[in-house]
C-alpha positions in Angstrom: 0.0 0.0 0.0 1.4 3.4 -1.0 1.4 6.2 1.4 -0.4 9.4 0.5 2.8 11.2 -0.1 4.3 8.6 -2.3 1.1 8.4 -4.3 1.1 12.2 -4.8 4.8 12.1 -5.9 3.9 9.2 -8.3 1.1 11.2 -9.9 3.5 14.2 -10.3 6.2 12.0 -11.8 3.6 10.5 -14.2 2.5 13.9 -15.3 6.0 15.3 -15.8 7.4 12.3 -17.6 4.4 12.2 -19.9 5.0 15.9 -20.7 8.7 15.2 -21.4 7.8 12.3 -23.7 5.2 14.3 -25.5 7.8 17.0 -26.1 10.0 14.2 -27.5 13.2 12.5 -26.7 16.1 12.4 -29.2 16.2 8.6 -28.9 14.6 7.0 -32.0 13.7 3.9 -30.0 11.2 5.9 -28.0 8.1 6.4 -30.1 4.5 6.8 -29.1 4.6 5.8 -25.4 1.9 6.1 -22.8 2.7 6.2 -19.1 -0.1 4.2 -17.5 0.9 4.2 -13.8 3.8 5.2 -11.5 4.3 3.4 -8.2 6.7 5.0 -5.8 8.1 3.3 -2.8 7.2 4.7 0.6 10.7 6.0 1.2 10.7 7.6 -2.3 13.8 5.7 -3.2 12.5 4.2 -6.4 9.7 4.7 -8.9 8.3 1.8 -11.1 7.0 3.4 -14.2 4.5 1.3 -16.2 4.2 2.1 -19.9 2.4 0.9 -23.0 3.6 1.3 -26.6 2.1 0.3 -30.0 3.8 -2.5 -31.7 5.2 -6.0 -31.2 7.6 -7.5 -28.7 10.6 -5.9 -30.5 9.1 -2.5 -30.3 8.5 -3.0 -26.5 12.0 -4.1 -25.9 13.4 -1.1 -27.9 11.2 1.3 -26.2 12.2 -0.1 -22.8 15.9 0.2 -23.7 15.3 3.8 -24.9 13.5 4.8 -21.8 16.1 3.2 -19.6 18.9 5.0 -21.4 16.9 8.3 -21.0 16.6 7.6 -17.3 19.4 10.0 -16.1 18.0 12.8 -18.3 14.5 12.2 -17.1 15.7 12.2 -13.4 17.5 15.6 -13.9 14.4 17.1 -15.5 12.2 15.7 -12.6 14.6 17.2 -10.1 14.2 20.6 -11.8 10.5 20.4 -12.1 9.4 18.8 -8.9 12.0 20.3 -6.5 12.5 17.1 -4.6 15.6 16.6 -2.4 16.1 13.1 -3.7 14.6 12.0 -7.0 13.6 8.3 -7.0 15.5 5.8 -9.2 13.4 5.2 -12.3 12.6 1.7 -13.3 10.6 1.2 -16.6 8.3 -1.8 -17.0 5.9 -2.7 -19.8 2.3 -2.6 -18.5 0.6 -5.9 -19.4 -2.8 -5.0 -17.9 -4.2 -3.9 -21.3 -3.2 -7.2 -22.9 -4.8 -9.2 -20.1 -8.0 -7.2 -20.4 -8.1 -7.7 -24.1 -7.5 -11.4 -23.7 -10.3 -11.7 -21.1 -12.7 -9.8 -23.3 -11.9 -12.0 -26.3 -12.5 -15.2 -24.2 -15.8 -13.8 -22.9 -16.8 -13.0 -26.5 -15.9 -16.6 -27.6 -18.0 -18.0 -24.7 -21.0 -15.8 -25.7 -20.7 -16.9 -29.3 -20.7 -20.5 -28.4 -23.7 -20.1 -26.1 -25.6 -18.3 -28.8 -24.7 -21.0 -31.3 -25.9 -23.8 -29.0 
């Protein structure tokens, strides 16, 4: 369970990183990325940043590599914008929740079609 402070910091980090990505990074591996959630530890030592990207597994890996290499730049920008004494370490992770949701929806659709057919 996140504390109220770490939750607020996570929301701010999500907002600022989204803005920085919208402005664009110079890394060609980072294309159209959406930050879906940021979870910050209670001691504000690290932030797990969940993202989605259009494309296949290779696009995901390349985007993750690009985001990881942009981590120091993003931390510097966060330090300037958020005025935190210590900016959390940034860990980027692909968000699989959308895929799971789509898979469940397709399974439910298949079940409904089978029931309608019978």
